[in-house]
C-alpha positions as CSV (number, residue, x, y, z in Angstrom):
1,M,124.7,86.6,99.4
2,I,125.4,83.3,101.1
3,M,127.0,85.1,104.0
4,F,123.8,87.3,104.4
5,R,121.6,84.2,104.6
6,I,123.9,82.6,107.2
7,L,123.7,85.8,109.3
8,V,119.9,85.9,109.0
9,V,119.7,82.2,110.1
10,I,122.0,82.9,113.0
11,F,119.9,86.0,114.0
12,I,116.7,84.0,113.9
13,A,118.2,81.2,116.0
14,I,119.4,83.7,118.6
15,A,116.0,85.4,118.7
16,L,114.3,82.0,119.2
17,V,116.6,81.1,122.1
18,I,116.0,84.4,123.8
19,G,112.2,84.0,123.3
20,V,112.2,80.5,124.8
21,Y,114.4,81.7,127.7
22,Y,111.9,84.6,128.4
23,V,108.8,82.4,128.3
24,V,110.3,79.7,130.6
25,G,111.3,82.5,133.0
26,Q,107.8,83.9,133.0
27,I,106.3,80.5,133.7
28,Q,108.7,79.9,136.6
29,E,107.9,83.4,138.0
30,D,104.1,82.8,137.9
31,E,104.5,79.5,139.7
32,A,106.6,81.2,142.4
33,L,103.7,83.4,143.3
34,L,101.9,80.4,145.0
35,P,103.1,78.9,148.2
36,E,104.8,75.5,147.8
37,G,102.8,72.4,148.4
38,L,99.4,73.7,147.4
39,P,97.3,71.3,145.3
40,D,96.7,71.9,141.6
41,V,92.9,72.5,141.2
42,S,93.1,73.1,137.5
43,T,91.2,70.6,135.4
44,E,94.1,70.1,132.9
45,N,96.3,67.1,133.6
46,N,94.9,66.6,137.1
47,P,92.5,63.6,137.6
48,N,92.1,64.7,141.3
49,A,91.3,68.3,140.5
50,N,87.9,68.3,142.3
51,T,89.1,67.0,145.7
52,T,90.5,68.6,148.8
53,T,92.1,67.2,151.8
54,D,89.2,68.4,154.0
55,D,86.1,66.5,152.9
56,S,83.2,68.8,151.9
57,A,79.9,67.0,152.3
58,L,78.2,69.7,150.2
59,L,80.7,69.2,147.4
60,A,80.1,65.4,147.5
61,D,76.4,66.0,147.4
62,I,76.7,68.4,144.4
63,R,78.9,65.9,142.5
64,R,76.8,62.8,143.3
65,D,75.9,62.4,139.6
66,D,76.2,64.4,136.4
67,A,73.5,66.9,137.2
68,F,75.8,69.8,138.3
69,D,77.4,72.7,136.6
70,E,81.1,73.6,136.7
71,A,83.0,76.8,136.2
72,D,86.7,76.9,135.5
73,L,88.0,79.9,137.5
74,Q,91.0,81.8,136.1
75,A,93.1,84.6,137.5
76,V,92.1,88.1,136.5
77,D,94.7,89.8,138.8
78,G,97.9,88.6,137.1
79,S,98.5,85.9,139.7
80,A,98.7,82.1,139.1
81,S,95.5,81.6,141.2
82,S,92.9,79.2,139.9
83,G,89.8,77.3,141.0
84,I,86.7,75.4,140.2
85,G,83.1,76.5,141.0
86,Y,80.3,74.0,141.3
87,R,76.6,74.4,141.5
88,R,73.5,72.2,141.6
89,I,69.9,73.2,141.7
90,D,67.7,70.6,143.5
91,N,64.0,71.2,144.3
92,S,64.4,75.0,143.6
93,R,67.4,75.2,146.0
94,L,70.9,76.3,145.1
95,K,74.0,74.4,146.3
96,H,77.3,76.1,145.4
97,V,80.9,75.3,146.3
98,V,84.2,76.9,145.2
99,V,87.6,75.2,145.6
100,A,90.6,77.4,144.8
101,V,94.3,77.7,145.0
102,M,95.4,81.2,145.8
103,P,98.1,82.7,148.0
104,A,97.2,84.0,151.4
105,P,95.3,87.3,151.2
106,G,97.0,90.5,152.4
107,E,97.1,91.2,156.1
108,G,93.6,92.0,157.3
109,S,92.0,90.8,154.1
110,V,89.8,87.8,153.3
111,Y,88.6,86.0,150.1
112,E,84.9,86.4,149.4
113,G,82.7,84.7,146.8
114,W,80.1,86.3,144.6
115,L,77.5,85.1,142.1
116,V,76.7,87.5,139.3
117,R,73.8,87.7,136.9
118,P,75.0,89.4,133.7
119,S,71.6,90.8,132.5
120,P,70.1,92.7,134.1
121,M,73.3,93.1,136.1
122,D,73.0,91.9,139.7
123,F,75.2,90.1,142.2
124,F,75.3,88.9,145.8
125,S,77.9,87.6,148.2
126,T,78.1,83.8,148.8
127,G,80.3,84.3,151.8
128,V,83.9,84.2,153.0
129,M,86.3,81.4,151.9
130,H,88.1,79.3,154.5
131,Q,91.6,77.8,154.0
132,Q,91.8,74.0,154.2
133,S,94.5,71.9,155.7
134,D,96.0,71.2,152.2
135,G,96.3,75.0,151.6
136,S,93.4,75.3,149.2
137,W,90.5,77.7,149.8
138,L,86.9,76.4,150.2
139,L,83.6,78.2,150.0
140,E,80.2,76.5,150.6
141,F,76.9,78.2,150.0
142,T,73.2,77.1,149.9
143,A,70.1,79.1,149.2
144,T,66.4,78.5,149.3
145,E,66.1,80.0,145.8
146,P,67.7,78.5,142.7
147,F,69.3,81.7,141.1
148,P,69.6,80.0,137.7
149,D,70.6,83.3,135.9
150,Y,73.6,83.9,138.2
151,V,76.1,82.2,136.0
152,R,79.3,84.1,136.8
153,V,81.5,83.2,139.8
154,V,83.8,85.8,141.1
155,I,86.3,85.5,144.0
156,T,87.5,88.8,145.4
157,E,90.1,89.9,148.0
158,E,88.3,92.1,150.6
159,T,89.5,94.4,153.2
160,Q,86.0,94.8,154.5
161,V,83.2,92.2,154.1
162,D,80.2,94.1,152.9
163,E,78.0,94.3,149.8
164,T,80.7,95.9,147.7
165,P,83.1,93.6,145.8
166,E,86.7,94.8,145.9
167,T,89.7,93.3,144.1
168,H,88.8,90.6,141.7
169,V,91.2,87.6,141.9
170,I,89.6,84.7,139.9
171,E,86.5,84.5,137.8
172,G,84.6,82.0,135.6
173,V,81.2,81.1,134.1
174,F,79.1,78.0,134.7
175,N,78.9,75.7,131.7
């Protein structure tokens, strides 16, 4: 009976070691999907998460006080991509910025931003993202309407810039 217990403990210990090895390998594999040297724009453990090397005057304007909304953008395509969406509604005008860390899109493709209203379902493009000198991706958008019900931010990889979203990369909802 004692020998059986010892074998069970050894089996459990081996299973734990294998499980930890697998999880660490998955984390390292996910991190390898991004090019080296890109900034971490996640909000966890990063006090500088909301900055880019290239100054965005619109982002500075949006964040001038606490009257802005923020959306944590997470990968929906299995990559390690992430980002933060910002919006501010001033005098019935929308100001919107997205800062993201994503690998370069496929050849001939671009990243495009979208704002989505869940109900009734509607969406519109906020434009094509541009890569900054620090490797992050930036999108800036302003509108003469406030669009308060468009609470979901979606970044897609597009082979053709038109009114049809293609492959979703990161998504999030304004708080």
